[in-house]
A tleap script that builds the chain and sets N, CA, C and O, in Angstrom:
source leaprc.protein.ff14SB
mol = sequence {
  NVAL GLN LEU GLN ALA SER GLY GLY GLY LEU
  VAL GLN ALA GLY GLY SER LEU ARG LEU SER
  CYS ALA ALA SER GLY ARG THR PHE SER SER
  TYR ALA VAL GLY TRP PHE ARG GLN ALA PRO
  GLY LYS GLU ARG ASP PHE VAL ALA GLY ILE
  THR ARG GLY GLY GLY LYS THR TYR TYR ALA
  ASP SER VAL LYS GLY ARG PHE THR ILE SER
  ARG ASP ASN ALA LYS ASN THR VAL TYR LEU
  GLN MET ASN THR LEU LYS PRO GLU ASP THR
  ALA VAL TYR TYR CYS ALA ALA SER ALA GLY
  PHE LYS LEU GLU ARG GLU PRO ALA ASP PHE
  SER SER TRP GLY GLN GLY THR LEU VAL THR
  VAL SER CSER
}
set mol.1.N position { 27.202 -10.703 -36.932 }
set mol.1.CA position { 28.116 -9.991 -36.038 }
set mol.1.C position { 29.513 -9.988 -36.743 }
set mol.1.O position { 29.953 -10.993 -37.302 }
set mol.2.N position { 30.188 -8.788 -36.683 }
set mol.2.CA position { 31.551 -8.658 -37.195 }
set mol.2.C position { 32.414 -8.458 -35.993 }
set mol.2.O position { 32.088 -7.718 -35.064 }
set mol.3.N position { 33.641 -9.210 -36.044 }
set mol.3.CA position { 34.563 -9.136 -34.979 }
set mol.3.C position { 35.983 -8.584 -35.379 }
set mol.3.O position { 36.466 -8.799 -36.491 }
set mol.4.N position { 36.544 -7.943 -34.514 }
set mol.4.CA position { 37.994 -7.372 -34.779 }
set mol.4.C position { 38.812 -7.581 -33.565 }
set mol.4.O position { 38.517 -7.014 -32.513 }
set mol.5.N position { 39.892 -8.420 -33.675 }
set mol.5.CA position { 40.793 -8.705 -32.647 }
set mol.5.C position { 41.920 -7.835 -32.587 }
set mol.5.O position { 42.437 -7.455 -33.637 }
set mol.6.N position { 42.394 -7.448 -31.390 }
set mol.6.CA position { 43.572 -6.591 -31.271 }
set mol.6.C position { 44.325 -6.794 -30.001 }
set mol.6.O position { 43.820 -7.495 -29.125 }
set mol.7.N position { 45.505 -6.233 -29.826 }
set mol.7.CA position { 46.183 -6.331 -28.585 }
set mol.7.C position { 47.433 -7.267 -28.669 }
set mol.7.O position { 48.143 -7.376 -27.670 }
set mol.8.N position { 47.740 -7.963 -29.844 }
set mol.8.CA position { 48.855 -8.802 -29.844 }
set mol.8.C position { 50.186 -8.052 -29.869 }
set mol.8.O position { 50.195 -6.826 -29.975 }
set mol.9.N position { 51.301 -8.760 -29.773 }
set mol.9.CA position { 52.554 -8.058 -29.822 }
set mol.9.C position { 53.649 -9.040 -29.410 }
set mol.9.O position { 53.482 -10.259 -29.364 }
set mol.10.N position { 54.743 -8.428 -29.125 }
set mol.10.CA position { 55.964 -9.252 -28.754 }
set mol.10.C position { 56.164 -9.010 -27.245 }
set mol.10.O position { 56.202 -7.892 -26.729 }
set mol.11.N position { 56.290 -10.208 -26.583 }
set mol.11.CA position { 56.510 -10.192 -25.112 }
set mol.11.C position { 57.463 -11.246 -24.710 }
set mol.11.O position { 57.562 -12.271 -25.384 }
set mol.12.N position { 58.200 -11.040 -23.601 }
set mol.12.CA position { 59.151 -12.040 -23.107 }
set mol.12.C position { 58.389 -13.150 -22.395 }
set mol.12.O position { 57.285 -12.945 -21.890 }
set mol.13.N position { 58.968 -14.261 -22.368 }
set mol.13.CA position { 58.342 -15.368 -21.542 }
set mol.13.C position { 58.164 -14.929 -20.089 }
set mol.13.O position { 59.005 -14.302 -19.446 }
set mol.14.N position { 57.000 -15.321 -19.659 }
set mol.14.CA position { 56.577 -14.963 -18.177 }
set mol.14.C position { 55.840 -13.605 -18.194 }
set mol.14.O position { 55.325 -13.205 -17.149 }
set mol.15.N position { 55.768 -12.918 -19.262 }
set mol.15.CA position { 54.995 -11.697 -19.361 }
set mol.15.C position { 53.521 -11.882 -19.620 }
set mol.15.O position { 53.002 -12.999 -19.616 }
set mol.16.N position { 52.849 -10.756 -19.847 }
set mol.16.CA position { 51.465 -10.710 -19.936 }
set mol.16.C position { 51.010 -9.870 -21.096 }
set mol.16.O position { 51.661 -8.887 -21.451 }
set mol.17.N position { 49.893 -10.249 -21.694 }
set mol.17.CA position { 49.142 -9.380 -22.615 }
set mol.17.C position { 47.645 -9.575 -22.530 }
set mol.17.O position { 47.104 -10.577 -22.062 }
set mol.18.N position { 47.032 -8.521 -23.030 }
set mol.18.CA position { 45.478 -8.686 -23.020 }
set mol.18.C position { 44.929 -8.326 -24.381 }
set mol.18.O position { 45.021 -7.206 -24.884 }
set mol.19.N position { 44.351 -9.374 -24.930 }
set mol.19.CA position { 43.703 -9.309 -26.269 }
set mol.19.C position { 42.208 -8.773 -26.117 }
set mol.19.O position { 41.496 -9.052 -25.153 }
set mol.20.N position { 41.851 -8.034 -27.103 }
set mol.20.CA position { 40.511 -7.519 -27.142 }
set mol.20.C position { 39.863 -7.946 -28.401 }
set mol.20.O position { 40.490 -7.950 -29.460 }
set mol.21.N position { 38.487 -8.346 -28.304 }
set mol.21.CA position { 37.727 -8.587 -29.528 }
set mol.21.C position { 36.575 -7.711 -29.508 }
set mol.21.O position { 35.703 -7.885 -28.656 }
set mol.22.N position { 36.488 -6.788 -30.363 }
set mol.22.CA position { 35.389 -5.782 -30.490 }
set mol.22.C position { 34.448 -6.252 -31.508 }
set mol.22.O position { 34.830 -6.744 -32.570 }
set mol.23.N position { 33.133 -6.092 -31.168 }
set mol.23.CA position { 32.067 -6.588 -32.072 }
set mol.23.C position { 31.222 -5.440 -32.548 }
set mol.23.O position { 30.981 -4.480 -31.815 }
set mol.24.N position { 30.779 -5.539 -33.760 }
set mol.24.CA position { 29.829 -4.636 -34.246 }
set mol.24.C position { 28.423 -5.266 -34.353 }
set mol.24.O position { 28.288 -6.470 -34.574 }
set mol.25.N position { 27.417 -4.458 -34.197 }
set mol.25.CA position { 26.101 -5.047 -34.311 }
set mol.25.C position { 25.355 -5.026 -32.888 }
set mol.25.O position { 26.049 -5.076 -31.872 }
set mol.26.N position { 24.074 -4.958 -32.802 }
set mol.26.CA position { 23.398 -4.825 -31.540 }
set mol.26.C position { 23.033 -6.122 -30.940 }
set mol.26.O position { 22.404 -6.154 -29.882 }
set mol.27.N position { 23.425 -7.284 -31.614 }
set mol.27.CA position { 23.031 -8.576 -31.072 }
set mol.27.C position { 24.283 -9.326 -30.473 }
set mol.27.O position { 24.254 -10.541 -30.278 }
set mol.28.N position { 25.268 -8.625 -30.221 }
set mol.28.CA position { 26.558 -9.310 -29.583 }
set mol.28.C position { 26.283 -10.127 -28.426 }
set mol.28.O position { 26.953 -11.142 -28.233 }
set mol.29.N position { 25.303 -9.761 -27.590 }
set mol.29.CA position { 25.006 -10.468 -26.383 }
set mol.29.C position { 24.258 -11.769 -26.661 }
set mol.29.O position { 24.015 -12.537 -25.730 }
set mol.30.N position { 23.894 -12.034 -27.889 }
set mol.30.CA position { 23.254 -13.166 -28.328 }
set mol.30.C position { 24.187 -14.297 -28.681 }
set mol.30.O position { 23.764 -15.417 -28.966 }
set mol.31.N position { 25.494 -13.974 -28.655 }
set mol.31.CA position { 26.513 -14.998 -29.180 }
set mol.31.C position { 27.423 -15.325 -28.027 }
set mol.31.O position { 27.850 -14.468 -27.254 }
set mol.32.N position { 27.716 -16.696 -27.947 }
set mol.32.CA position { 28.929 -17.083 -27.238 }
set mol.32.C position { 30.124 -16.752 -28.013 }
set mol.32.O position { 30.081 -16.736 -29.243 }
set mol.33.N position { 31.300 -16.460 -27.289 }
set mol.33.CA position { 32.561 -16.179 -28.006 }
set mol.33.C position { 33.694 -17.038 -27.514 }
set mol.33.O position { 33.833 -17.375 -26.338 }
set mol.34.N position { 34.513 -17.375 -28.530 }
set mol.34.CA position { 35.673 -18.184 -28.198 }
set mol.34.C position { 37.007 -17.457 -28.686 }
set mol.34.O position { 36.968 -16.586 -29.555 }
set mol.35.N position { 38.044 -17.818 -28.147 }
set mol.35.CA position { 39.288 -17.463 -28.640 }
set mol.35.C position { 40.008 -18.817 -29.118 }
set mol.35.O position { 39.938 -19.899 -28.534 }
set mol.36.N position { 40.700 -18.544 -30.274 }
set mol.36.CA position { 41.401 -19.718 -30.934 }
set mol.36.C position { 42.858 -19.230 -31.266 }
set mol.36.O position { 43.129 -18.030 -31.305 }
set mol.37.N position { 43.706 -20.137 -31.484 }
set mol.37.CA position { 45.042 -19.615 -31.823 }
set mol.37.C position { 45.599 -20.664 -32.993 }
set mol.37.O position { 45.244 -21.843 -33.004 }
set mol.38.N position { 46.385 -20.179 -33.838 }
set mol.38.CA position { 47.002 -20.977 -34.896 }
set mol.38.C position { 48.428 -20.722 -35.017 }
set mol.38.O position { 48.798 -19.636 -35.463 }
set mol.39.N position { 49.311 -21.656 -34.646 }
set mol.39.CA position { 50.773 -21.478 -34.931 }
set mol.39.C position { 51.088 -21.848 -36.321 }
set mol.39.O position { 50.282 -22.529 -36.954 }
set mol.40.N position { 52.228 -21.443 -36.861 }
set mol.40.CA position { 52.644 -21.755 -38.258 }
set mol.40.C position { 52.734 -23.270 -38.444 }
set mol.40.O position { 53.373 -23.991 -37.678 }
set mol.41.N position { 52.053 -23.710 -39.512 }
set mol.41.CA position { 52.000 -25.135 -39.873 }
set mol.41.C position { 51.166 -26.030 -38.978 }
set mol.41.O position { 51.231 -27.255 -39.085 }
set mol.42.N position { 50.407 -25.445 -38.125 }
set mol.42.CA position { 49.515 -26.115 -37.272 }
set mol.42.C position { 48.122 -25.822 -37.399 }
set mol.42.O position { 47.758 -24.802 -37.984 }
set mol.43.N position { 47.229 -26.714 -36.849 }
set mol.43.CA position { 45.876 -26.418 -36.953 }
set mol.43.C position { 45.442 -25.213 -35.932 }
set mol.43.O position { 46.136 -24.785 -35.010 }
set mol.44.N position { 44.245 -24.801 -36.276 }
set mol.44.CA position { 43.574 -23.761 -35.329 }
set mol.44.C position { 43.056 -24.479 -34.204 }
set mol.44.O position { 42.268 -25.406 -34.393 }
set mol.45.N position { 43.464 -24.103 -32.898 }
set mol.45.CA position { 43.055 -24.725 -31.765 }
set mol.45.C position { 42.340 -23.759 -30.772 }
set mol.45.O position { 42.606 -22.565 -30.635 }
set mol.46.N position { 41.383 -24.474 -30.098 }
set mol.46.CA position { 40.538 -23.778 -29.107 }
set mol.46.C position { 41.392 -23.269 -27.948 }
set mol.46.O position { 42.281 -23.998 -27.509 }
set mol.47.N position { 41.171 -22.037 -27.418 }
set mol.47.CA position { 41.887 -21.612 -26.358 }
set mol.47.C position { 40.993 -21.276 -25.147 }
set mol.47.O position { 41.281 -21.657 -24.012 }
set mol.48.N position { 39.923 -20.567 -25.428 }
set mol.48.CA position { 38.950 -20.145 -24.211 }
set mol.48.C position { 37.584 -19.831 -24.871 }
set mol.48.O position { 37.480 -19.455 -26.038 }
set mol.49.N position { 36.571 -20.013 -24.044 }
set mol.49.CA position { 35.152 -19.664 -24.516 }
set mol.49.C position { 34.423 -18.944 -23.331 }
set mol.49.O position { 34.778 -19.123 -22.166 }
set mol.50.N position { 33.489 -18.200 -23.647 }
set mol.50.CA position { 32.513 -17.630 -22.716 }
set mol.50.C position { 31.131 -17.640 -23.136 }
set mol.50.O position { 30.894 -17.480 -24.333 }
set mol.51.N position { 30.201 -17.802 -22.329 }
set mol.51.CA position { 28.793 -17.814 -22.742 }
set mol.51.C position { 28.269 -16.359 -22.859 }
set mol.51.O position { 28.949 -15.367 -22.598 }
set mol.52.N position { 26.949 -16.347 -23.290 }
set mol.52.CA position { 26.384 -15.066 -23.766 }
set mol.52.C position { 26.416 -14.030 -22.619 }
set mol.52.O position { 26.812 -12.892 -22.870 }
set mol.53.N position { 26.045 -14.344 -21.463 }
set mol.53.CA position { 26.063 -13.359 -20.345 }
set mol.53.C position { 27.426 -13.264 -19.596 }
set mol.53.O position { 27.645 -12.395 -18.752 }
set mol.54.N position { 28.354 -14.246 -19.972 }
set mol.54.CA position { 29.590 -14.231 -19.226 }
set mol.54.C position { 29.557 -15.075 -17.956 }
set mol.54.O position { 30.505 -15.048 -17.171 }
set mol.55.N position { 28.479 -15.822 -17.747 }
set mol.55.CA position { 28.361 -16.546 -16.484 }
set mol.55.C position { 29.158 -17.787 -16.486 }
set mol.55.O position { 29.369 -18.321 -15.398 }
set mol.56.N position { 29.629 -18.317 -17.566 }
set mol.56.CA position { 30.415 -19.478 -17.687 }
set mol.56.C position { 31.650 -19.332 -18.549 }
set mol.56.O position { 31.534 -18.751 -19.628 }
set mol.57.N position { 32.737 -19.776 -18.194 }
set mol.57.CA position { 33.915 -19.687 -18.962 }
set mol.57.C position { 34.544 -21.119 -19.041 }
set mol.57.O position { 34.315 -21.946 -18.159 }
set mol.58.N position { 35.297 -21.376 -20.058 }
set mol.58.CA position { 35.974 -22.689 -20.129 }
set mol.58.C position { 37.168 -22.539 -21.048 }
set mol.58.O position { 37.242 -21.686 -21.932 }
set mol.59.N position { 38.146 -23.486 -20.752 }
set mol.59.CA position { 39.538 -23.203 -21.364 }
set mol.59.C position { 40.111 -24.555 -21.773 }
set mol.59.O position { 39.762 -25.617 -21.256 }
set mol.60.N position { 41.019 -24.433 -22.743 }
set mol.60.CA position { 41.929 -25.562 -23.024 }
set mol.60.C position { 42.822 -25.843 -21.874 }
set mol.60.O position { 43.121 -24.966 -21.063 }
set mol.61.N position { 43.261 -27.108 -21.800 }
set mol.61.CA position { 44.073 -27.434 -20.623 }
set mol.61.C position { 45.320 -26.707 -20.689 }
set mol.61.O position { 45.821 -26.346 -19.624 }
set mol.62.N position { 45.895 -26.440 -21.779 }
set mol.62.CA position { 47.225 -25.808 -21.954 }
set mol.62.C position { 47.247 -24.381 -21.449 }
set mol.62.O position { 48.330 -23.841 -21.222 }
set mol.63.N position { 46.078 -23.732 -21.259 }
set mol.63.CA position { 46.118 -22.246 -20.797 }
set mol.63.C position { 45.427 -22.175 -19.542 }
set mol.63.O position { 45.436 -21.082 -18.976 }
set mol.64.N position { 44.788 -23.201 -18.964 }
set mol.64.CA position { 44.096 -23.055 -17.775 }
set mol.64.C position { 44.952 -22.610 -16.538 }
set mol.64.O position { 45.996 -23.186 -16.232 }
set mol.65.N position { 44.435 -21.543 -15.850 }
set mol.65.CA position { 45.167 -21.012 -14.796 }
set mol.65.C position { 46.088 -19.925 -15.150 }
set mol.65.O position { 46.646 -19.248 -14.285 }
set mol.66.N position { 46.257 -19.744 -16.435 }
set mol.66.CA position { 47.129 -18.645 -16.983 }
set mol.66.C position { 46.342 -17.609 -17.749 }
set mol.66.O position { 46.682 -16.429 -17.667 }
set mol.67.N position { 45.367 -17.954 -18.449 }
set mol.67.CA position { 44.578 -17.149 -19.343 }
set mol.67.C position { 43.188 -17.027 -18.727 }
set mol.67.O position { 42.671 -17.954 -18.103 }
set mol.68.N position { 42.570 -15.775 -18.941 }
set mol.68.CA position { 41.262 -15.461 -18.470 }
set mol.68.C position { 40.446 -14.785 -19.523 }
set mol.68.O position { 40.832 -13.757 -20.079 }
set mol.69.N position { 39.397 -15.331 -19.772 }
set mol.69.CA position { 38.433 -14.771 -20.753 }
set mol.69.C position { 37.262 -14.034 -20.045 }
set mol.69.O position { 36.703 -14.526 -19.065 }
set mol.70.N position { 36.919 -12.852 -20.571 }
set mol.70.CA position { 35.853 -12.033 -19.862 }
set mol.70.C position { 35.154 -11.261 -20.988 }
set mol.70.O position { 35.716 -11.148 -22.077 }
set mol.71.N position { 33.952 -10.729 -20.760 }
set mol.71.CA position { 33.275 -9.893 -21.634 }
set mol.71.C position { 32.605 -8.718 -21.068 }
set mol.71.O position { 32.253 -8.771 -19.890 }
set mol.72.N position { 32.382 -7.650 -21.773 }
set mol.72.CA position { 31.572 -6.592 -21.402 }
set mol.72.C position { 30.624 -6.255 -22.544 }
set mol.72.O position { 30.970 -5.626 -23.544 }
set mol.73.N position { 29.390 -6.728 -22.312 }
set mol.73.CA position { 28.339 -6.654 -23.391 }
set mol.73.C position { 28.056 -5.207 -23.606 }
set mol.73.O position { 27.687 -4.870 -24.731 }
set mol.74.N position { 28.184 -4.284 -22.647 }
set mol.74.CA position { 27.764 -2.948 -22.913 }
set mol.74.C position { 28.730 -2.287 -23.780 }
set mol.74.O position { 28.422 -1.295 -24.441 }
set mol.75.N position { 29.945 -2.835 -23.795 }
set mol.75.CA position { 31.021 -2.304 -24.691 }
set mol.75.C position { 31.186 -3.187 -25.981 }
set mol.75.O position { 32.056 -2.915 -26.808 }
set mol.76.N position { 30.323 -4.260 -26.133 }
set mol.76.CA position { 30.493 -5.146 -27.216 }
set mol.76.C position { 31.897 -5.710 -27.330 }
set mol.76.O position { 32.423 -5.772 -28.441 }
set mol.77.N position { 32.509 -6.111 -26.280 }
set mol.77.CA position { 33.946 -6.513 -26.298 }
set mol.77.C position { 34.236 -7.715 -25.356 }
set mol.77.O position { 33.824 -7.780 -24.198 }
set mol.78.N position { 34.966 -8.628 -25.958 }
set mol.78.CA position { 35.504 -9.720 -25.155 }
set mol.78.C position { 36.977 -9.582 -24.993 }
set mol.78.O position { 37.667 -9.185 -25.932 }
set mol.79.N position { 37.448 -9.874 -23.916 }
set mol.79.CA position { 38.921 -9.878 -23.573 }
set mol.79.C position { 39.504 -11.255 -23.336 }
set mol.79.O position { 38.806 -12.214 -23.008 }
set mol.80.N position { 40.919 -11.316 -23.530 }
set mol.80.CA position { 41.522 -12.592 -23.136 }
set mol.80.C position { 42.874 -12.042 -22.420 }
set mol.80.O position { 43.808 -11.548 -23.052 }
set mol.81.N position { 42.843 -12.189 -21.116 }
set mol.81.CA position { 44.035 -11.772 -20.388 }
set mol.81.C position { 44.997 -12.918 -20.306 }
set mol.81.O position { 44.603 -13.966 -19.793 }
set mol.82.N position { 46.143 -12.825 -20.733 }
set mol.82.CA position { 47.156 -13.908 -20.884 }
set mol.82.C position { 48.405 -13.682 -19.927 }
set mol.82.O position { 49.230 -12.798 -20.159 }
set mol.83.N position { 48.478 -14.394 -19.018 }
set mol.83.CA position { 49.562 -14.189 -17.983 }
set mol.83.C position { 50.560 -15.421 -18.097 }
set mol.83.O position { 50.220 -16.473 -18.640 }
set mol.84.N position { 51.812 -15.214 -17.548 }
set mol.84.CA position { 52.796 -16.184 -17.542 }
set mol.84.C position { 52.904 -16.835 -18.968 }
set mol.84.O position { 52.783 -18.047 -19.145 }
set mol.85.N position { 53.127 -15.980 -19.909 }
set mol.85.CA position { 53.212 -16.497 -21.304 }
set mol.85.C position { 54.490 -17.295 -21.493 }
set mol.85.O position { 55.546 -17.050 -20.909 }
set mol.86.N position { 54.295 -18.255 -22.348 }
set mol.86.CA position { 55.347 -19.196 -22.742 }
set mol.86.C position { 55.688 -19.105 -24.270 }
set mol.86.O position { 54.845 -18.665 -25.053 }
set mol.87.N position { 56.854 -19.497 -24.672 }
set mol.87.CA position { 57.133 -19.413 -26.169 }
set mol.87.C position { 56.186 -20.312 -26.887 }
set mol.87.O position { 56.019 -20.035 -28.074 }
set mol.88.N position { 55.499 -21.386 -26.386 }
set mol.88.CA position { 54.630 -22.193 -27.089 }
set mol.88.C position { 53.323 -21.573 -27.136 }
set mol.88.O position { 52.428 -22.219 -27.682 }
set mol.89.N position { 53.047 -20.375 -26.634 }
set mol.89.CA position { 51.838 -19.604 -26.768 }
set mol.89.C position { 51.861 -18.789 -28.059 }
set mol.89.O position { 50.828 -18.270 -28.483 }
set mol.90.N position { 53.035 -18.673 -28.687 }
set mol.90.CA position { 53.208 -17.881 -29.855 }
set mol.90.C position { 52.287 -18.388 -30.956 }
set mol.90.O position { 52.278 -19.590 -31.221 }
set mol.91.N position { 51.500 -17.512 -31.619 }
set mol.91.CA position { 50.491 -17.856 -32.594 }
set mol.91.C position { 49.788 -16.690 -32.987 }
set mol.91.O position { 49.944 -15.626 -32.389 }
set mol.92.N position { 48.992 -16.826 -33.995 }
set mol.92.CA position { 47.969 -15.741 -34.376 }
set mol.92.C position { 46.634 -16.209 -33.582 }
set mol.92.O position { 46.190 -17.355 -33.654 }
set mol.93.N position { 46.107 -15.258 -32.883 }
set mol.93.CA position { 44.900 -15.435 -32.076 }
set mol.93.C position { 43.793 -14.856 -32.735 }
set mol.93.O position { 43.882 -13.743 -33.255 }
set mol.94.N position { 42.626 -15.611 -32.754 }
set mol.94.CA position { 41.479 -15.184 -33.365 }
set mol.94.C position { 40.288 -15.348 -32.373 }
set mol.94.O position { 40.168 -16.299 -31.601 }
set mol.95.N position { 39.453 -14.340 -32.487 }
set mol.95.CA position { 38.147 -14.461 -31.790 }
set mol.95.C position { 37.028 -14.814 -32.669 }
set mol.95.O position { 37.014 -14.396 -33.827 }
set mol.96.N position { 36.054 -15.578 -32.188 }
set mol.96.CA position { 34.952 -16.113 -33.020 }
set mol.96.C position { 33.601 -16.055 -32.223 }
set mol.96.O position { 33.548 -16.101 -30.994 }
set mol.97.N position { 32.566 -15.954 -33.015 }
set mol.97.CA position { 31.232 -15.912 -32.254 }
set mol.97.C position { 30.400 -17.149 -32.663 }
set mol.97.O position { 30.389 -17.597 -33.809 }
set mol.98.N position { 29.727 -17.646 -31.661 }
set mol.98.CA position { 28.802 -18.886 -32.004 }
set mol.98.C position { 27.511 -18.620 -31.461 }
set mol.98.O position { 27.349 -18.009 -30.405 }
set mol.99.N position { 26.444 -19.144 -32.282 }
set mol.99.CA position { 25.087 -19.066 -31.774 }
set mol.99.C position { 24.709 -20.342 -30.970 }
set mol.99.O position { 23.557 -20.460 -30.552 }
set mol.100.N position { 25.618 -21.273 -30.748 }
set mol.100.CA position { 25.379 -22.458 -30.081 }
set mol.100.C position { 25.180 -22.249 -28.539 }
set mol.100.O position { 25.377 -21.188 -27.947 }
set mol.101.N position { 24.749 -23.456 -27.969 }
set mol.101.CA position { 24.621 -23.406 -26.458 }
set mol.101.C position { 25.355 -24.503 -25.688 }
set mol.101.O position { 25.101 -24.743 -24.507 }
set mol.102.N position { 26.252 -25.141 -26.380 }
set mol.102.CA position { 26.886 -26.325 -25.840 }
set mol.102.C position { 28.427 -26.182 -25.483 }
set mol.102.O position { 29.202 -27.135 -25.571 }
set mol.103.N position { 28.766 -25.045 -25.116 }
set mol.103.CA position { 30.163 -24.751 -24.818 }
set mol.103.C position { 31.133 -25.225 -25.834 }
set mol.103.O position { 32.074 -25.986 -25.609 }
set mol.104.N position { 30.785 -24.658 -27.067 }
set mol.104.CA position { 31.504 -25.157 -28.318 }
set mol.104.C position { 33.031 -24.976 -28.207 }
set mol.104.O position { 33.491 -24.053 -27.535 }
set mol.105.N position { 33.812 -25.846 -28.857 }
set mol.105.CA position { 35.233 -25.881 -28.909 }
set mol.105.C position { 35.701 -25.968 -30.355 }
set mol.105.O position { 36.795 -25.498 -30.670 }
set mol.106.N position { 34.974 -26.503 -31.164 }
set mol.106.CA position { 35.342 -26.786 -32.582 }
set mol.106.C position { 35.204 -25.519 -33.401 }
set mol.106.O position { 34.202 -24.816 -33.269 }
set mol.107.N position { 36.148 -25.214 -34.219 }
set mol.107.CA position { 36.028 -24.033 -35.088 }
set mol.107.C position { 34.796 -24.166 -35.994 }
set mol.107.O position { 34.298 -23.108 -36.379 }
set mol.108.N position { 34.316 -25.154 -36.331 }
set mol.108.CA position { 33.196 -25.415 -37.267 }
set mol.108.C position { 31.882 -24.928 -36.552 }
set mol.108.O position { 30.863 -24.650 -37.185 }
set mol.109.N position { 31.981 -24.849 -35.239 }
set mol.109.CA position { 30.803 -24.349 -34.558 }
set mol.109.C position { 30.641 -22.853 -34.368 }
set mol.109.O position { 29.719 -22.374 -33.707 }
set mol.110.N position { 31.579 -22.135 -34.977 }
set mol.110.CA position { 31.678 -20.750 -34.799 }
set mol.110.C position { 31.476 -20.021 -36.154 }
set mol.110.O position { 32.190 -20.338 -37.106 }
set mol.111.N position { 30.670 -19.198 -36.259 }
set mol.111.CA position { 30.187 -18.750 -37.624 }
set mol.111.C position { 30.835 -17.430 -37.929 }
set mol.111.O position { 30.962 -17.153 -39.122 }
set mol.112.N position { 31.271 -16.560 -37.018 }
set mol.112.CA position { 31.860 -15.247 -37.391 }
set mol.112.C position { 33.204 -15.185 -36.743 }
set mol.112.O position { 33.374 -15.488 -35.562 }
set mol.113.N position { 34.188 -14.771 -37.571 }
set mol.113.CA position { 35.597 -14.743 -37.204 }
set mol.113.C position { 36.204 -13.280 -37.295 }
set mol.113.O position { 35.874 -12.502 -38.190 }
set mol.114.N position { 37.005 -13.005 -36.421 }
set mol.114.CA position { 37.810 -11.811 -36.484 }
set mol.114.C position { 39.082 -11.986 -37.340 }
set mol.114.O position { 39.369 -13.118 -37.728 }
set mol.115.N position { 39.845 -10.954 -37.651 }
set mol.115.CA position { 40.992 -11.168 -38.607 }
set mol.115.C position { 42.294 -11.715 -37.857 }
set mol.115.O position { 43.268 -11.992 -38.557 }
set mol.116.N position { 42.355 -11.861 -36.677 }
set mol.116.CA position { 43.556 -12.393 -35.944 }
set mol.116.C position { 44.568 -11.304 -35.617 }
set mol.116.O position { 44.767 -10.308 -36.312 }
set mol.117.N position { 45.157 -11.597 -34.525 }
set mol.117.CA position { 46.235 -10.770 -33.944 }
set mol.117.C position { 47.370 -11.588 -33.478 }
set mol.117.O position { 47.157 -12.549 -32.739 }
set mol.118.N position { 48.637 -11.255 -33.882 }
set mol.118.CA position { 49.863 -12.064 -33.669 }
set mol.118.C position { 50.375 -11.794 -32.331 }
set mol.118.O position { 50.595 -10.642 -31.957 }
set mol.119.N position { 50.581 -12.858 -31.568 }
set mol.119.CA position { 51.211 -12.959 -30.231 }
set mol.119.C position { 52.608 -13.659 -30.488 }
set mol.119.O position { 52.633 -14.773 -31.011 }
set mol.120.N position { 53.687 -13.050 -30.147 }
set mol.120.CA position { 55.006 -13.642 -30.127 }
set mol.120.C position { 55.655 -13.657 -28.718 }
set mol.120.O position { 55.891 -12.591 -28.150 }
set mol.121.N position { 55.923 -14.764 -28.189 }
set mol.121.CA position { 56.544 -14.863 -26.977 }
set mol.121.C position { 58.017 -15.299 -27.097 }
set mol.121.O position { 58.269 -16.431 -27.509 }
set mol.122.N position { 58.983 -14.458 -26.760 }
set mol.122.CA position { 60.329 -14.798 -26.859 }
set mol.122.C position { 60.887 -15.448 -25.581 }
set mol.122.O position { 60.450 -15.125 -24.476 }
set mol.123.N position { 61.865 -16.373 -25.741 }
set mol.123.CA position { 62.404 -17.134 -24.589 }
set mol.123.C position { 63.635 -16.307 -24.002 }
set mol.123.O position { 64.259 -16.734 -23.031 }
savepdb mol mol.pdb
quit
């Protein structure tokens, strides 16, 4: 499966953005999907994940209550709604697909990656 992330941009602290991850291929519903982010000079960190049918979602503690992941398998798209954004949320955000079944959070567990979209939150 090939993925393409979009929706990043510049927003003030407290604002909102919605990221989209569009997938190609007819087997998109066979993959769990995760969002990750990488700030300059830092490692790529897990942000949120969603299971194949969308029945279960899970989040990093740093975004819990502010971010919501969802998916529309009919549109081959996963979304990340980001509210109450903070300057520390500034990063390049990536979506990735996993064939696993264990609510994966490690980048190594995800086999397909989108190109990333930059989110900048100003204070």
